[in-house]
C-alpha positions, 0 to 999 in steps of 0.5 A: 496479438502481442509482440515480443517487445511488448512481453519484454517490456511488460516483464520488465515492470516486475522489477523496480528499476525498470518501473521507474525508468518507464514510470509504468506499472501493471495491474491485473483482473477484472475489478483491479483494472476497472478501480483504475480505470475509474480513477485518475490514473492514466492508461497506457496499454489494456491487453484483455481476452474479453472486450469488456472494459470501457477504454479507448479503442486504440489503447485496448489490444485483444489478445489470447489466453495463451498470450495473456499467460505470457504477460501475467505474474499469475499462476491463473491469469483473470481476463486481463492485464493493463499497463498504467502511467505512474502518476506525478507526486501529489501534494500531501499533508498530514492533517488528520489521521496519517500511517508511516511505514518504517521498512516494511518489505512484504508486499501482501503486507503493504497491499494490506495496509492500504486497503485498511487506509482505504477502509478507515478513511486515512488519506495519506500513507507515508513510506521509508525509502527501503519500503517495498514499492507500491507499484510492485504487481503483488502489491497492486494485487493486494491493494483490490484497487485501494491504491486509487484512493490512498495517496502513498508517499515515499520520504526519509522517515526520520527527517519527515517525522523530525519536522512534524507538529502532530503527535507521533504514535509507535506500535511496540511490544511494550507501550500504552495499553491502546484499548485504555489510553486517550487517542485524539482524532489526529495524529501519525501511527508508525509501524515497523519492520515485520522482523525488527519493528521500528528502528532506534532512530525513529523510536529516538523522536517517538512522542508516544507508545502504543501496545497491542496487549496480548490476552492468551494464557502463557503470552508466548505469541512473539508478536502480531504481523503488521497488517494485523497490528494496522487494523487494530491500531486504525480500528481503535483510533476510529472507534474513538471518534465514534464514541466521543 
């Protein structure tokens, strides 16, 4: 049985200020919860309609589907919802290929980019302070468990990039054709805001500008979705490693 106080607490985790205050976040669905249970994330409480998870008995609460619907942010809740503790920040580095996000606001885009980082072996993702919170329920859902394998850090991006010795690549409408330019095995790739791209301040310290060319006959397409652009850019960087 779920108490009114528990419902209130879990619902509050939909808001960033309460996630930060309580240092907790929610994960929904069988696959996502299992990914987090098998990772280094610490479970607070698991609410499930079926006893199918390998979780501590004292932290598992069997509930009804009706109760789950009161806790869930989904239209069609999937079996369980778990509350995990937000881990303490890890020591990070910029070795290898790194991704940085400048004011990405859409939860689906951030979740997809985290999955792409996981797919292409990018261990560290740096986000500007205005980028959407990676523990937002929609972001967590979109990552499909990849958040357990990608270290996401929130930084003053201008200050952070200003102190890097590695090459900083920016994605722009005009720049070096990514299909024709030489790409190294390491560096920082910056992707910008959905509507405005990379800010002027960040652009001022950019080492190299990369562009994904348009092949349409009229070339009238305004821009690529930031997550789609991330997929293409990361694919090109990794392809060069295979070819060398």
